[in-house]
N, C-alpha and C positions, 0 to 999 in steps of 0.2 A: 504494500499499499503506499502511496506517496502523498504527502502534504504539499500542495503547491500553492505558495504565497507569492505576493508580488516582489519581495525583496530576497526571498529564500525558499527553497524547497528541499525536502529531504525524505527518505525513505524509512518506514517503519517495517521491520522483518519479524513476521510470526511463525516461529518454527520450532517444533520440539526438538530438543538436543542443540539447539542454536549456541548455547555456550561452548560447544566442543570446537566451534569455528569462529570464535571471537578475534583470533589474531588476524585471519584473512579479512575479517569485516573491517578491523581497525586499519590494516593496511591499505583497504580500499578507500579510505577517508582521509587519513593523515600520514605525512612523512616527516621525518627529522624533527620530532616533537618530545619534550619530556612530558610524561603523563602521570598525573596523580589519580589514583582510585580512592575515591571518597565513599566510605560505606559505613556500617555500624557494627557493633560488637557482636550481634548475632548472625547477620548475613557473611561478613567478611570470613570468617573461619570456615563456612560451607563452601564458598564459590571464589574468594578472593585469590587464594594461591594458584588455583586452576587458571584463572584469568591471567595472573600476572606471569606465569609460565609460558603463555603463548605470547607474551610482548617481549620476548628475548632482544629483538632488535631496537628497543626503545630504553629509555632511562626511565624506570618506573618507581615511584614510591606510593605509600598508601597512608590513609588516616581513617581510623574507624572510630565512629562517634558513639556516644552511649545511644542504645536503642529506645526509641519511644518520641512521642511529641515534644517533649520538653527540649529536645535538641534542636527544635527550629526556633533559634533565638539568635539576636544580635551578638550576644556574648560568644555563642559558639562559632558564628559567622567569622567573628574578629580572629578567633582562635586559628581559624582554617586560613585567613588571610595571612597571618603570621608564619603557619606552616608552609604555606606556598612560596612566601618571601624567603624563609629559611633555606629552602630547597632551590632557590634562585630562579623561580619561574618567570619567564618573561610572557609578553603577549603573544609569542609564537606557541607557546605550550598549551596543554589541554587537561580536561578533567573527565574522568568517567564516574557517573553517578550510578553506584551499583547498591540497590536496596528497593525499600518500598517507598511510599509516598514521602515519607518524612526526608529521608536521604536525598530522593530526587529533588524536592523542592528546595533543600537547603544547599546541597552541591551546586545546582544550576543557579541559584541565587548567587553564591560566592563567584562562580565562574563568570557569570554575567556582570558583575561589579568589580572583581579584581583587575587593577590596571585597566578600568572602563571595559572590560570584557574579554574573556579567551574562550577559546572553542571547548565545546563539551559534548558529551553523548550520554543517552540514558540506557541503562540496562536494568529495567524494573524487575524485581522479584516477587512482588506481592500482586494479588490480582486487582486491588484498588489502583494501584500505581500502572499496571498493564492496560487498564480499560479507560483510565482517565488522567492522572495527574503527569504521566509521562510525556504526553504529547500536547502541542498547542502552545507551548512556550511561556507558560505562566511559572514564575518563580517567586519564591516568598519564604519570609520567616515570621513568626507570631510576634505580637507585642502584648503587654498586659491588658491592653484595651479590646483588642479583636483579633481573631484568627487572619492569618495572611495579610495584615495590614501594611507590612513593608516588604515590597518587592518589585520585580521587573517584568517586562515582556521580553524574552529572549529564547529564540529558537535553538534546538540541539541540531548537530550535524546528523544525527540519525538516532534511531530508537530500535534496540534488539530485544524481543521478547521471546522467552523461552518457557512455554506452558509447564514444562517438568519442574520449574521451581516451586510451583504451587504445591508439589507434593511434600515439600519441606515446611509447609506453613502449619501453624496450629488451625483448627477449624475455624475458630473465631476470627481469624484474619481473612479467611476465604469469605466468610459470610459478609465481611464489611465491604469487600469488593463486590459482592453480588447486589448489596444495596445501590451501588452506581449502575450496575447493569439494568436493575429493575427501573432506575431513573431513566435510563437511556429509552428503554422500551416505552415506558409511560409517555415521554414527551416527543418521541419521534418515530417509533418503530413499533407498530402493532405486531408485526411478524416475529420480532424478538420477544415480545411479551408473551406470545402464543407459544414460542419454544420453551420459555420459562414455565408456563403453565403445564406443558407436556412432560418436563423432566421431572423425575421423581424426588429430587432434593439435592443436597449439596454434593454428595459423591458422584451422583449421575452427572451433575453439571461438569465435574472435573474431567469426566471421560470425554465430553464434547466441548472442553474448553476452547479450542483453536477456533472453532466455528462461532461460538458464543462471543469471544473476545473480539474476533474480526466484525462481527455485527455491531458491537458496541462502539468499536473505535470508527466505522464508518459513520455513525451518528455524530460523533466529536468532529470527524475530518470535515464533515459538510459544514458545520457551523462556524468551526475555526477558519475554514478557507472563504466563508461569506463575511466574517467579522473577527478578524484577528485579534483586534485590541479591545473586544468586550464592550462595545457601544450599542449594539444591536441585537441580532439573532443569538449571538453565542451567550447572552444572559439566559437563554432557554435551560442551558445546562445547569443553572442553579436552582432547578426545582428542588424544594425542600431544604435548601442550604441556608436561607435566611434565619430560619429558626433553629436548624441544625448547627450553625456556627455559634449561635447565641447559647445552646445548651453546652457545647464544647467549652466555651469561654467561661461561663458561670460555673461548671462543674470543676474547672481546672483541666488544663491540657493533659490528655492521656487518661484521664479518670474514665471517660466514654470514648470509644471510637468513633472517627469520623464517619464511618459507614453506619453505625449505630444511630449516630445523631440525625444524618440526613434520612434514615428510615422514619425515625420518629417525626422530623419535620415535614416530610412528604404526607404524612398521616394529619399532622395537625393543621396545616394549612389547608388542606383539602376539606377537612370537617367544617371550618368557619366559611370558605368559599361555597361550599354546598348549601350551608343555612342562609347565605347571602344570594342564592341563586346565581352566583358566578361559575359554577361547575355544575354539570348534570347530576342528579342523584345517584347514588350507587357506586361511584369512582372511589370513595374514601374506603368502602367496604373492599373493593377489589384490591386496593393497595395494601391494607391492612392484611388480607388473606395471604396476599403474595408474600409480604414481609415474615408472616408466622411460619409461612412453608419453609423458608430458608433460615429459620432461626433468628430472625431480626426482631427488635422491639417494636412496639407501637405507642408506647407511653415512657414517660420519664418522671421520677420523683427525686427529690421535691420539685414542683412546678412553681418555679419563682417568677412570675410574670414581670414584676418590677425590674428585677436583675436582667431578664432576657431583654426588656425594652432598653434599658442602658446599653447593652452590648449591641443591640441592632442598630442604635443610633450611630455606630461606627462602621456599619457594614459598607463594604465598597459599592454595593448596588445603590445605595442612597445618592440622590442628586438634589442638593439643597435641602428643601422641605419635602421632598418626594422621595419615594421608595418603588423600585420596580420588583414586582413579586411575580413568580411564575405560577400559572394555574393551567388546568387542562380543559379542553372542549370535549375530549374523549381520549380513551387510552391511544397513544400515538400522536396526539395533537395538542400541542402546547401553545400558549400564547402568554405575552407580557401584559400585565395589568399594573398601570401606574396608580398609586395611592399616596395619600399625605402620609408622612412618617408617623404622625400620630395615630393614624388608623390602624396601624400594625398591631396596635395594643388590643384591638377586637379580636385579632387571629391569636393572640398568645393568651389573652384572658379567657376567651371562649374555648381555647383548646384545653384549659384546665379541665 
């Protein structure tokens, strides 16, 4: 699959056992570069040495950050800047982001800002990263005020996805990736939704992971190519995320996974939209049923509406006094609804 943008295009390779040919892939992209593999303490011991051995023609170093959402911070980004500087990296050198969504977001943010930007690729090892965060060029770290508040738009030189890496994930991490797949079906691909209905559960989805990943990526590819900088149709990818990000922020990063929070967010925003006749009756139940089928939550406690509202006021989808929320006309058909920022209180209070 290829992402084609005005200033840059790149390939996404989805192939079982793709990690066996990382060296050939990198050689097709880069020559004469120092390479830093940025990973985490869980992923690097499984895949890092295997990849580093394939890069014998390069000068390679690595840094493994602590696993978990708390690593998406300016403090850790600064640690990585200093690491790259100590390794004498220049603007001619490059980064491999090896890991899940946290590593991908952090490493690409560091690459995009070190010396005003150096090359990077993504090798996502979690389902969430493979279907969502590794493509499209969004990089970010969190602040105490909001998730992903500090970031850039920077496209990778390529993305290599090996579905075999999913076999080393705890089921919780697989489920959180499925939340983003459910979202893709809900907003843009009724056939993907039907595929999810036909599959019997998490393990059955893993058997068919290549086809499912490709369908989810096609949804993201389409909107990224239409709206690279998130000013129009790309906002559709945020279905469930307004409330979901607020839950993550108020719970404390890492206390509830991104996928779990998005799953709850899709249900909660749909409930109130149905009550206000902005969505057809019955869609909330369909989303709830799909979440539960794949072991995802539909509610969260404690439900602290005022804290959620404070977090949402810092949401990147806010424009002045307005907020863009994503709703559904039907499964597979999303639309953007502009509301007053204060009106989001109705969605989070009614969501209680």
